[in-house]
TORLODO-955706 format. One line per 4 residues: number of its first residue (from 0); their letters; for each residue y, x, z of N, C-alpha, C. Coordinates in steps of 0.1 Angstrom, whole numbers, plus 5000, padded with zeros to 4 digits. Atoms other than C-alpha are relative to their C-alpha. Layout:
<sites>
NUM = A = Y/X/Z/Y/X/Z/Y/X/Z  ...
</sites>
This chain:
<sites>
0 = MDRK = 4990/5001/4996/8475/2373/5653/5002/5011/5016  5000/4995/4988/8462/2388/5684/4996/5011/5001  5006/4992/5000/8438/2408/5669/5009/5014/4997  4990/4986/5011/8463/2429/5648/5015/5004/5018
4 = LDSP = 4993/4995/4993/8485/2432/5682/4993/5010/5010  5008/4996/4991/8454/2443/5701/4997/5020/4992  5005/4991/5003/8451/2474/5678/5010/5011/5000  4993/4989/4988/8463/2507/5690/5013/4998/4985
8 = RSIW = 4992/4992/5013/8489/2511/5650/5010/4988/5008  4983/5013/4999/8510/2474/5664/5006/5005/5012  4994/4994/4983/8508/2491/5703/5011/5007/4996  4987/4985/5001/8530/2524/5687/5011/4993/4994
12 = TLCL = 4989/5001/5006/8548/2500/5667/5009/4989/5000  4987/5009/4993/8563/2477/5691/5001/5014/5013  4995/4985/4992/8567/2509/5713/5015/5006/4994  4991/4987/5011/8588/2525/5685/5010/4991/5001
16 = FFSP = 4990/5013/4998/8607/2491/5686/5009/4998/5009  4989/5005/4988/8618/2487/5718/5004/5015/5007  5000/4987/4995/8616/2524/5727/5014/5004/5001  4981/4996/4999/8658/2533/5740/4999/5016/4991
20 = RPSL = 5001/4986/5003/8645/2569/5728/4988/5009/4985  5015/4999/5009/8621/2564/5694/4997/5019/4992  5004/4984/5007/8622/2606/5686/4991/5000/5006  5011/4992/4991/8602/2612/5716/4991/4997/4997
24 = IVLK = 5018/5013/5005/8571/2582/5705/4999/5009/4989  5002/4985/5015/8580/2604/5672/4989/5010/5000  5005/4993/4998/8568/2632/5685/4990/5002/5010  5014/5001/4994/8542/2624/5708/4991/4993/4987
28 = KKKK = 5009/5007/5001/8527/2605/5683/4997/5011/4990  5001/4986/5009/8532/2632/5653/5002/5012/5006  5002/4987/4997/8520/2661/5665/5001/5016/4998  4996/4992/5018/8520/2680/5636/5013/5005/4996
32 = AKSH = 4989/5001/5006/8556/2675/5629/5010/5012/5014  4993/4989/4990/8569/2707/5653/5010/5009/4994  4991/4990/5003/8601/2720/5654/4999/5014/4998  5005/4987/5006/8605/2755/5640/5007/5009/5017
36 = LPRH = 4992/4992/4990/8626/2757/5675/4992/5001/5011  5008/5009/4988/8607/2761/5708/5003/4994/5012  4989/5008/4993/8609/2741/5737/5004/5009/5010  4995/4994/4988/8625/2748/5766/5011/5012/5001
40 = RSLA = 4994/4989/5002/8650/2773/5750/5017/5003/5005  4989/4998/4997/8681/2786/5764/5012/5004/4991  4992/4997/5011/8712/2787/5746/5002/5014/4993  4999/4982/5004/8712/2826/5750/4990/5001/4986
44 = HFFP = 5015/4998/5013/8682/2818/5716/5011/5000/4990  4986/5004/5006/8719/2804/5698/5012/5011/5005  4990/4988/4995/8742/2833/5713/4992/5014/5002  5008/4988/4982/8723/2866/5721/5010/5006/5003
48 = ADSS = 4988/4994/4996/8741/2888/5741/5005/5010/4998  4991/4992/5009/8745/2914/5710/5012/4996/4991  4993/5010/5014/8766/2884/5690/5015/5004/5010  4988/5006/5002/8803/2885/5693/5006/4991/5011
52 = FCSS = 4994/5010/4992/8805/2855/5709/4997/5008/5019  5005/5001/4977/8791/2871/5745/5000/5018/5001  4996/4989/5004/8806/2908/5738/5008/5004/5006  5000/4990/4983/8821/2915/5769/4998/5000/5011
56 = PATP = 5013/4994/4990/8811/2934/5793/5001/4989/5017  4994/5010/4986/8834/2906/5820/4991/4990/4998  5004/5014/5009/8807/2880/5803/4994/4999/5015  5003/5001/4990/8788/2868/5832/4984/4997/4991
60 = EWWV = 5011/5003/4998/8751/2869/5835/4995/4989/4989  5006/5012/5003/8741/2838/5837/5009/4988/4982  4997/5005/5013/8762/2832/5809/4995/4992/4986  5010/5000/5009/8734/2834/5785/4986/5002/5001
64 = SHPN = 5018/5001/4996/8702/2831/5804/4996/4993/5016  4998/5008/4984/8714/2802/5836/4980/4995/4998  5011/5006/4995/8674/2791/5841/4999/4983/4994  4997/5012/5009/8694/2758/5833/5002/4997/4987
68 = SRVS = 4994/5007/5016/8707/2758/5798/4985/4996/4993  5003/5006/5011/8681/2742/5784/4994/4990/4996  5001/5012/4999/8671/2709/5768/4989/4993/5005  5013/5005/5001/8647/2684/5767/4986/5001/4990
72 = TADE = 5014/5001/5011/8627/2686/5736/5005/5005/4989  4989/4988/5013/8632/2706/5701/5010/4993/4994  4991/5008/5005/8650/2678/5687/5014/5001/5010  4988/4996/4991/8670/2678/5713/5009/5017/4998
76 = QMEV = 4992/4992/5003/8679/2714/5709/5007/5007/4989  4992/4998/5012/8684/2715/5674/5016/4991/5002  4981/5005/4999/8714/2692/5679/5007/5000/5009  4989/4991/4995/8728/2710/5703/5005/5010/4998
80 = AAAT = 4996/4987/5004/8725/2739/5688/5008/4994/4991  4992/5004/5017/8738/2722/5653/5015/5003/5005  4984/5005/4995/8771/2708/5679/5005/5011/5002  4989/4989/4994/8779/2741/5692/5005/5005/4994
84 = VSTL = 4995/4990/5009/8773/2765/5662/5016/4994/4991  4984/5009/5010/8803/2739/5643/5012/4999/5006  4987/5006/4993/8824/2734/5671/5006/5015/5002  5000/4989/4990/8819/2769/5689/5008/5015/4990
88 = VPSP = 4999/4994/5011/8843/2793/5668/5002/5016/5005  4990/4984/4997/8840/2836/5681/5013/5004/4998  4984/4994/5005/8872/2851/5685/4994/5015/4993  5008/4992/5005/8867/2883/5662/5005/5013/5006
92 = APTF = 4996/4995/4986/8883/2903/5694/4995/4996/5008  5005/5004/4985/8865/2909/5727/5005/4988/5007  4995/5011/4989/8868/2876/5745/4997/5003/5011  5006/5000/4982/8869/2875/5783/5001/4991/5003
96 = LLPV = 4998/5017/4995/8854/2845/5796/5000/5000/5011  4995/5002/4988/8862/2829/5826/4985/4992/5003  5012/5005/4993/8828/2814/5852/5009/4989/4995  4998/5012/4997/8825/2779/5844/4991/4994/5006
100 = STTA = 5016/5009/4990/8800/2746/5862/4986/5005/4984  5012/4997/5013/8767/2753/5840/4996/4981/4994  5001/5016/5004/8769/2715/5837/5005/4995/4993  4991/5000/5008/8800/2716/5814/4992/4998/4991
104 = FCPS = 5004/5000/5013/8779/2726/5788/4978/4999/4997  5016/5001/4999/8737/2731/5797/4998/4985/5005  5000/5010/4996/8730/2696/5797/4982/5000/5009  5013/4996/4993/8701/2687/5821/4988/4993/4993
108 = SARP = 5011/5002/5004/8669/2678/5811/4993/4983/5007  4999/5012/4988/8665/2647/5834/5010/4990/4990  4991/5008/5008/8692/2627/5811/4999/4999/4990  5006/4993/5023/8691/2622/5775/5016/5004/4998
112 = LTPS = 4990/4994/5010/8721/2636/5751/5012/4991/5001  4991/5015/5004/8758/2614/5750/5009/5015/4993  4991/4993/5012/8783/2625/5724/5009/5012/5010  4995/4985/4993/8803/2646/5753/4992/5013/5003
116 = ARRP = 5011/4994/4998/8771/2662/5759/5004/5006/4995  5001/4989/5011/8767/2671/5724/5016/5011/4999  4986/4992/5008/8801/2688/5717/5007/5005/5017  4990/4991/4986/8810/2713/5751/5010/5000/5002
120 = ARLL = 4980/4996/4992/8851/2713/5754/4997/5008/5007  4992/4988/4995/8849/2732/5777/4996/5022/4994  5002/4987/5006/8831/2760/5760/5008/5005/4988  4991/5002/5011/8852/2749/5730/5013/5014/5003
124 = SLAR = 4988/4992/4990/8882/2762/5748/5003/5010/5006  5005/4986/4997/8872/2789/5766/4995/5009/4988  5004/4996/5012/8859/2805/5733/5014/4999/4990  4988/4992/5011/8889/2805/5712/5015/5004/5008
128 = RAPV = 4982/4996/4992/8915/2812/5744/5004/5018/5001  4994/4991/5000/8935/2844/5740/4994/5017/5006  4997/4989/4983/8921/2878/5753/5008/5000/5002  4986/4997/4992/8937/2892/5778/5012/5011/4993
132 = VASL = 4993/4993/5002/8948/2922/5762/5009/4998/4990  4991/5002/5009/8961/2907/5734/5009/4994/5006  4987/5005/4989/8977/2881/5757/5019/5009/5004  4990/4985/4996/9001/2911/5767/5003/5009/4996
136 = GVSH = 4992/4998/5006/9009/2924/5742/4991/5017/4986  5003/4983/5005/8988/2956/5730/4986/4995/4997  5015/5002/5005/8955/2956/5710/4991/5010/5005  5012/4989/4994/8922/2967/5722/5002/5016/4999
140 = GTGV = 5005/4987/5012/8919/2997/5696/5013/5007/5005  4997/4990/5010/8944/3011/5679/5021/4994/5006  4989/5003/4994/8978/2996/5698/5009/4996/4994  4986/5007/5011/8993/2972/5674/5008/4987/5006
144 = TMPG = 4998/5004/4992/9016/2956/5691/4997/4980/4997  5007/5016/5004/9007/2910/5697/5010/4994/5006  4994/5014/4998/9024/2879/5701/4999/4996/5013  5007/5004/4987/9032/2868/5734/5004/5013/5017
148 = TDIV = 4989/4989/4989/9055/2898/5751/5010/5006/4994  4986/4998/5000/9089/2892/5744/5004/4999/5020  4994/5003/4987/9094/2887/5784/4997/5013/5005  5001/4985/4992/9101/2922/5800/4996/4994/5016
152 = GQND = 5001/5001/4983/9089/2920/5835/5008/5014/5007  4988/4991/5002/9114/2939/5855/4988/5010/5008  5013/4987/4995/9082/2963/5872/4989/5006/4992  5007/4994/5008/9067/2970/5843/4997/5015/4994
156 = LLIV = 5006/4986/5001/9051/3005/5833/4992/5006/4994  5009/4992/5012/9039/3027/5809/5000/5008/5006  5008/4986/4999/9017/3056/5815/4998/5010/4990  5001/4987/5011/9016/3083/5790/4993/5009/5004
160 = GPGV = 5010/4991/4995/8983/3099/5796/4995/4994/5016  5014/5012/4986/8961/3073/5820/4992/5012/5001  5011/4999/4995/8939/3099/5831/4995/5005/5012  4997/5008/4986/8931/3104/5866/5012/5004/5007
164 = LGRL = 4986/5006/4991/8966/3109/5883/5002/4987/4991  4999/5014/4998/8975/3081/5860/4990/4986/4996  5009/5011/4998/8948/3056/5865/5005/4996/5014  4996/5004/4982/8960/3061/5905/5011/5000/4998
168 = VAEK = 4985/5010/5004/8991/3057/5894/5004/4981/5000  5004/5013/4999/8981/3023/5882/4992/4997/5011  5008/5011/4989/8959/3011/5905/5007/4999/5013  4984/5001/4993/8989/3021/5930/5009/4986/4999
172 = WLKE = 4986/5013/5002/9015/3003/5911/4999/4986/5000  5002/5015/5006/8998/2972/5904/4994/4992/5016  4998/5009/4985/8989/2965/5941/5012/5001/5002  4994/5001/4999/9022/2970/5944/5010/4989/4993
176 = HPGC = 4993/5011/5010/9035/2947/5920/4993/4994/4993  5012/5006/5005/9012/2924/5915/5007/4991/4984  4997/5009/5012/9012/2902/5881/5008/5014/4987  4997/4991/5001/9027/2933/5866/4994/5004/4984
180 = KIFG = 5010/4995/5007/9018/2946/5831/5000/5014/4999  5004/4986/4999/9006/2983/5827/4999/5005/4983  5007/4997/5012/9006/3001/5794/4997/5013/4996  5004/4977/5000/8985/3036/5786/5003/5001/4988
184 = QTAS = 5004/4997/5015/8989/3052/5756/4991/5018/5002  5007/4982/5002/8965/3082/5752/4997/5005/4983  4998/4989/5011/8957/3107/5722/4988/4989/4990  5006/5004/5009/8923/3088/5709/4996/4988/5019
188 = TDHH = 5005/5017/4993/8909/3053/5721/4989/5000/5005  5012/4999/4999/8875/3069/5733/4994/4991/5015  4999/5004/4987/8886/3055/5768/5008/4983/5005  4995/5012/5002/8900/3022/5758/4997/4989/5010
192 = SELT = 5007/5010/4986/8878/2997/5777/5001/5009/5011  5000/4994/4977/8876/3022/5813/5010/4989/5002  4988/5003/4998/8913/3014/5807/5005/4984/5005  5003/5019/5001/8910/2973/5800/4994/4994/5014
196 = NIGI = 5007/5008/4990/8889/2971/5827/5009/4999/5017  4990/4998/4988/8915/2982/5855/5008/4997/4997  4986/5008/4995/8942/2965/5842/5008/5007/4994  4989/4993/5002/8960/2991/5821/5000/4993/4982
200 = LPSL = 5006/5011/5019/8967/2971/5777/5004/5018/4997  4995/4993/5007/8957/3008/5761/5006/5002/4985  5001/4995/5011/8967/3021/5731/5004/5010/4996  4996/4985/5004/8975/3054/5707/5016/5005/5007
204 = KGSS = 4989/4993/4995/9002/3078/5718/5006/4995/4985  4992/5000/5010/9030/3076/5695/5003/4983/4995  4997/5017/5008/9026/3033/5686/5012/4999/5013  4991/5010/4992/9053/3010/5699/4996/4991/5005
208 = IPHK = 5004/5003/4995/9049/2993/5726/5012/4986/5001  4991/5014/5005/9063/2955/5726/5009/5001/5003  4984/4999/5002/9096/2959/5745/4997/5015/5003  4998/4982/4997/9110/2995/5760/4997/4993/5020
212 = APYV = 5006/5008/4984/9092/2995/5800/5016/5006/5007  4996/4999/4987/9111/2994/5828/5001/5020/5006  5006/4989/4997/9093/3025/5841/4996/5007/4995  5010/4994/5012/9077/3050/5823/4993/5012/5011
216 = IFCA = 5006/4985/4995/9054/3081/5838/4995/5006/4989  5008/4987/5006/9041/3111/5815/4995/5011/5004  5004/4993/4990/9016/3126/5829/4987/5005/4992  5006/4994/5013/8998/3138/5795/5000/5015/5002
220 = PPSR = 4996/4987/5000/8991/3173/5795/5007/5009/4986  4996/4999/5011/9002/3196/5768/4989/5010/4989  5009/4993/5009/8970/3206/5756/4994/4996/4989  5002/5008/5013/8963/3181/5732/5010/4997/4993
224 = SDDY = 4984/5006/5005/8998/3180/5719/5003/5010/4987  4991/4990/5012/9013/3196/5683/5012/5001/5002  4991/4998/4997/9042/3193/5697/5013/4993/5015  4997/4999/4989/9050/3188/5732/5016/4994/5008
228 = PEDL = 4988/5008/5000/9084/3180/5739/5007/4984/4988  5002/5009/5011/9085/3157/5707/4994/4988/5007  5012/5014/4995/9060/3136/5726/5009/4993/5008  4992/5004/4991/9087/3135/5753/5013/4989/5001
232 = RVAT = 4986/5003/5009/9115/3123/5732/4990/4987/4998  5006/5011/5002/9091/3098/5720/4997/4991/5015  5003/5009/4984/9084/3085/5756/5013/4995/5005  4991/5002/4995/9118/3086/5761/5008/4986/4998
236 = SNWS = 4999/5013/5013/9124/3060/5733/4995/4983/5002  5010/5017/5000/9102/3031/5749/5000/4999/5018  4995/4997/4988/9124/3041/5781/5010/4992/5004  4985/5011/4993/9148/3011/5791/5012/5001/5001
240 = GEGS = 4990/4998/4991/9170/3029/5811/5001/4995/5012  4996/5003/4988/9169/3010/5839/4982/5002/5004  5008/4992/4989/9141/3018/5869/4998/5015/4996  5001/4986/4999/9127/3051/5866/4992/5005/4989
244 = FLFT = 5004/4993/5010/9116/3075/5841/4994/5015/5006  5007/4988/4994/9089/3107/5855/4994/5005/4993  5006/4991/5009/9072/3135/5838/4994/5010/5012  5006/4993/4987/9049/3154/5860/4996/5012/4994
248 = SSTA = 5002/4988/5002/9053/3190/5856/4993/5009/5008  5014/4988/4997/9040/3225/5871/5011/5003/5009  4993/4994/4990/9053/3244/5898/5002/5014/4996  4996/4988/5014/9045/3273/5872/5011/5003/5002
252 = LYDC = 4988/4997/5005/9077/3269/5866/5012/5009/5007  4988/4996/4993/9098/3284/5896/4992/5020/4995  5001/4986/5005/9102/3320/5892/5003/5008/5021  5004/4992/4989/9091/3334/5926/4982/5005/5001
256 = SDNR = 5013/4998/4998/9058/3355/5931/4996/5013/5014  5000/4995/4993/9045/3381/5955/5000/4991/5020  5001/5012/4990/9037/3355/5981/5011/4998/5010  4987/5002/4996/9075/3346/5990/4998/4985/5002
260 = LCNE = 5003/5016/4989/9080/3311/6006/5014/4998/4983  4999/5003/5009/9094/3288/5973/5001/4987/5001  4996/5018/5005/9114/3253/5972/5006/4993/4991  4988/5012/5008/9132/3224/5956/5010/5014/4994
264 = DCPS = 4988/4990/5005/9163/3252/5949/4995/5012/4996  4999/4986/5008/9147/3281/5934/5000/4997/4992  4999/4999/5020/9152/3294/5899/4986/5001/4995  5010/4997/5012/9129/3288/5869/4999/5006/4995
268 = VPIG = 5010/4985/5004/9112/3315/5855/5013/4998/4984  4996/5005/5004/9134/3316/5823/4995/4996/4985  5014/5003/5011/9127/3305/5787/4998/5017/4991  4998/4988/5008/9116/3337/5766/4986/5005/5009
272 = RGPR = 5012/4991/4985/9087/3347/5796/4982/4997/4994  5010/5002/5007/9061/3326/5778/4993/4992/4992  5001/5006/5011/9046/3309/5753/4994/4983/5010  5004/5015/4993/9026/3280/5781/5017/4995/5011
276 = TDVL = 4992/4995/4993/9059/3286/5804/5010/4989/4992  4986/5001/5006/9086/3279/5777/4996/4984/4991  4999/5014/4999/9067/3241/5766/5005/4991/5008  4997/5010/4989/9070/3229/5798/5017/4999/5004
280 = LKAE = 4987/4997/4994/9107/3244/5805/5006/4989/4985  4991/5015/5005/9118/3219/5771/4996/4994/4997  5006/5016/4998/9095/3188/5778/5015/4996/5011  4988/4998/4988/9116/3195/5811/5016/4994/4993
284 = NVVL = 4989/5004/5002/9150/3195/5796/4999/4983/4990  5000/5009/5004/9141/3166/5773/5005/4985/5008  5007/5013/4985/9129/3142/5805/5021/5001/5005  4990/5006/4989/9164/3153/5826/5014/4995/4992
288 = EAGG = 4985/5002/5011/9191/3151/5792/4996/4984/4998  4998/5025/5007/9176/3110/5788/5007/4996/5014  5001/5008/4978/9180/3108/5831/4990/4995/5004  5018/4998/4996/9146/3110/5835/5001/5012/5014
292 = CVLR = 5006/4989/4992/9133/3132/5866/4984/5008/4998  5015/4994/5000/9104/3159/5868/4995/4995/5014  5012/4996/4985/9076/3161/5898/4996/5014/4994  5014/4984/5003/9065/3200/5894/4990/5000/5018
296 = LAGL = 5017/5002/4991/9028/3192/5912/5000/5017/4998  5012/4989/4996/9006/3221/5926/4992/4994/4999  5008/5008/5008/8973/3219/5918/4990/4997/5005  5005/5016/4995/8958/3189/5921/4986/5001/4998
300 = YKID = 5011/4997/5001/8925/3184/5937/4993/4992/5007  5008/5006/4991/8901/3163/5949/4979/5000/4998  5011/5002/4997/8864/3158/5957/4986/5012/4985  5009/4994/5012/8850/3169/5925/5008/5006/4989
304 = RGAH = 4994/4990/5006/8881/3186/5910/5009/5003/5004  4993/4992/4995/8900/3210/5910/4994/5017/5001  4999/4984/5001/8900/3254/5916/4986/5004/5006  5019/4999/4990/8872/3250/5944/4991/4996/4991
308 = IFWL = 5010/4997/5010/8850/3236/5915/4997/5006/4992  5000/4997/5008/8854/3259/5892/4997/5016/5001  5006/4986/4990/8851/3291/5915/4986/4997/5001  5014/5006/4994/8821/3272/5931/4995/5004/4990
312 = RKGT = 5013/4995/5007/8805/3274/5896/5000/5015/4988  5001/4984/5004/8808/3306/5887/4997/5006/5008  5004/4994/4988/8796/3316/5921/5006/5016/5006  4991/4987/4999/8814/3350/5918/5013/4999/4992
316 = LDSR = 4989/4995/5011/8847/3359/5904/5010/5012/5004  4994/4988/4994/8867/3389/5900/5017/4998/4998  4989/5002/4995/8896/3380/5914/5007/5006/5011  4996/4992/4979/8917/3393/5952/4998/4988/4999
320 = PDHI = 5003/5016/4991/8905/3367/5973/5020/4994/5012  4998/5010/4995/8936/3366/5989/5017/4997/4995  4996/5010/5009/8960/3352/5961/5002/4989/5003  4992/5010/4989/8981/3323/5976/4996/4988/4988
324 = INQI = 4998/5007/5009/8973/3288/5960/5005/4986/5007  4992/5014/4993/8993/3257/5966/4992/4987/4990  5007/5008/5002/8976/3222/5963/5004/4985/5006  5002/5016/4993/8976/3184/5965/4994/4994/4995
328 = HYED = 5012/5008/4995/8954/3159/5973/5004/4989/4980  4991/5015/5007/8959/3133/5939/4998/4991/5001  4997/5016/4986/8957/3103/5961/5017/5007/5005  4986/4994/4994/8992/3122/5974/5010/5005/4985
332 = AASL = 4995/5003/5012/9001/3126/5938/5008/4990/4995  5000/5021/5003/9000/3091/5926/5015/4997/5012  4999/5008/4990/9012/3080/5958/5020/5011/5003  4983/4997/4998/9049/3103/5958/5009/5003/4986
336 = AIAI = 4992/5002/5015/9052/3098/5920/5004/4983/5001  4999/5010/5001/9051/3061/5924/5013/4999/5012  4991/4996/4989/9075/3067/5958/5021/5008/4993  4993/4992/5011/9098/3087/5933/5005/4986/4992
340 = MKKI = 4998/5008/5010/9100/3060/5906/5010/4991/5008  4993/5011/4996/9109/3033/5933/5013/5004/5006  4995/4996/4999/9135/3054/5944/5018/5000/4990  4996/4997/5008/9151/3051/5913/5007/5011/4995
344 = PRGR = 4990/4987/4997/9166/3086/5910/5010/5004/4987  5000/4997/5014/9182/3102/5880/5005/5017/4998  4999/4983/5004/9182/3139/5866/4996/5009/5009  5000/4987/4987/9165/3158/5895/4983/5003/4997
348 = IFLG = 5013/4990/5000/9133/3179/5901/4998/5000/5013  5011/5005/4989/9113/3168/5926/4987/5019/5007  5013/4993/5004/9083/3193/5940/4991/4992/5008  5008/5008/4996/9048/3177/5952/4989/5011/5000
352 = CDNM = 5007/4996/4994/9031/3194/5976/4992/4999/5011  5001/5004/4992/9010/3197/6003/5005/5008/5015  4993/4991/4993/9029/3223/6020/4991/5011/5016  5010/4995/4989/8996/3238/6038/4994/5009/4989
356 = PLSR = 5018/4985/5011/8986/3273/6008/4997/5005/5009  5018/4994/4997/8958/3290/6013/4992/5007/4986  5003/4986/5014/8943/3325/5996/4985/4991/4996  5009/5006/5005/8921/3315/5976/4987/5005/5012
360 = QEIM = 5009/5001/4990/8894/3331/6000/4996/4988/5012  4997/5015/4982/8903/3302/6027/4995/4989/4995  5002/5014/5005/8901/3277/6003/4980/5000/4999  5015/5002/5006/8861/3287/5993/4994/5001/5012
364 = DSVN = 5009/5004/4984/8855/3292/6035/4998/4987/5001  5004/5012/5004/8863/3258/6034/4989/4989/4994  5018/5013/5009/8835/3241/6011/4994/5011/5002  5013/4995/4999/8816/3266/6021/4991/4998/5015
368 = RSGK = 5000/5001/4987/8819/3255/6057/4994/4985/5000  4996/5017/5004/8821/3217/6049/4988/4993/4994  5016/5001/5004/8786/3214/6037/4997/4981/4992  4995/5010/5018/8798/3187/6007/4993/5002/4991
372 = FETM = 5010/4986/5016/8781/3214/5981/4990/4997/5004  5019/4994/5001/8749/3218/5973/5002/5016/4997  4999/4986/5002/8760/3256/5963/5008/5005/5010  4989/4994/4990/8775/3281/5987/5006/5010/4987
376 = FQGF = 4995/4992/5009/8800/3305/5969/4997/5014/5008  5004/4985/4994/8795/3341/5971/5014/5012/5004  4990/4990/4998/8831/3356/5969/5008/5004/4988  5001/4997/5008/8853/3373/5954/5004/5007/5001
380 = TGTD = 5004/4984/4997/8853/3409/5941/5017/5009/4993  4990/4996/5000/8885/3418/5927/5013/4999/5007  4990/4992/4994/8915/3437/5938/5012/5003/4997  4995/4998/5004/8939/3435/5917/5007/4990/4992
384 = GPLG = 4995/5013/5000/8966/3408/5907/5009/4994/5009  4990/5001/4992/8996/3390/5917/4996/4993/5013  5006/5010/4988/8996/3373/5953/5005/4993/5001  4992/5016/5000/9014/3340/5944/5010/5000/5006
388 = KRME = 4990/5003/4995/9037/3321/5962/4999/4986/5006  5002/5015/4989/9041/3294/5992/5007/4994/4996  4996/5013/5000/9053/3263/5982/5006/4994/5009  4992/5015/4986/9079/3237/6006/5004/4997/4997
392 = NSKT = 4992/5002/5006/9087/3208/5997/5007/4987/5008  4993/5002/4989/9105/3198/6031/5016/4988/4994  4994/5005/5008/9133/3185/6008/4996/4986/4993  5008/5015/5004/9115/3164/5989/4993/4988/5008
396 = RADI = 5002/5011/4998/9104/3142/6010/5007/4997/5015  4988/5005/4993/9131/3141/6034/5010/4985/4988  4990/5004/5007/9151/3130/6004/4990/4987/4992  5012/5004/5006/9120/3106/5990/4994/4987/5013
400 = GWEP = 5000/5003/4986/9106/3096/6028/4985/4994/4990  5014/5003/5008/9070/3103/6016/4996/5009/5014  5011/4998/4992/9043/3119/6039/4983/5004/4989  5010/5003/5008/9010/3127/6022/4991/4997/5007
404 = KYPS = 5005/5005/4998/8981/3117/6028/4986/5007/5010  5012/4990/5001/8956/3147/6029/5012/5012/5003  4984/4985/4998/8983/3175/6053/4990/5015/4989  5005/4992/5006/8955/3199/6034/4988/5001/4996
408 = FPEF = 5014/5003/5008/8923/3210/6019/4993/4997/5011  5007/4999/4989/8906/3218/6044/4998/4990/5013  4998/5016/4995/8917/3182/6065/4993/4990/4991  5011/5009/5013/8903/3168/6033/4986/5001/5006
412 = LGVN = 5012/4995/4999/8873/3184/6038/4989/5001/5012  5004/5001/4992/8868/3175/6071/4995/5016/5010  5002/4985/4993/8867/3215/6086/5018/5003/5004  4989/4996/4996/8894/3228/6107/5005/5017/4996
416 = N = 5000/4995/5008/8908/3256/6089/5004/5016/5009
</sites>
């Protein structure tokens, strides 16, 4: 009997019988019975970064590669993987995952697995959580309406054409109305992920939104439309009639030239003057008949967009240097649009400009003196053409209570005119 207990086989048998974790003893004895899984592999092994479970760009990096997300042995890894795969059902749509404590789903190698650790309930609840976009009513790609949007927010906003200007409007609107929903309708799905990242719920142009929005701004250009006035009719049909509807148009519709002063009371060009102005005039009429308002904007610019960038790339241009240009910064156009919508006017035409008309030459002189651009503009060589007009919007400023952040293009560049 003593001889049997002294034998190595008997000692292993007793250890196996009394050990609280016999699998570890077996693994130490039978070294050839290796699992096909390597030891100390994180949960990223079971959920690679390119899987639907971790496809969201907002997924924290530690979610898939946290150094503590490993288990003690190959058997335990197999056990956790099996439990996790059987309980987690990835959503077919992109899932926005919130950070949680790693100890909620990554068992420590210093303690044995428990039933609660084998079934990570916190992960399960997050994986089954509906995407943010879906919960607010528009799918990530096609604009299909989804449940959970039957409540109309009093400050909800629809932006048709959320480009540079529309995104600035959305950013400022969200700051003033936290918690509101902002819908954005586009001509394609190319930038839907970008819109989602800044809080806009994207859909395709012409698709229906869950409810009529109390506020609508239409700032899509006519260049990508087959029937621009009809696009405005569709947009007005998505307006509840409360709040405001605003259409961003152009100061090109004011019928004045030869360097004359022009304000909100100047007449508009007649229908038939040209195809471009005809499209805008018809679109404006659709909006005004629906009770909406129009904001005629001067030339929009920022540091990397505007007429100055076009001329700078050309180097020289066959245009007269004394032609007058009216401008307004993108941020000022967005703040003016929001100020108008908050006033809730009806059937009016407003004017957006900085009240500092400049000649082409003055604009490019400011560019050359600013030192903010790598190249220098060479000059204008033309002598013929119209002189333009000088826009002035003191009436709009007084009625809305608005002033621009950038009073002039030279001041924006930091140079004296």
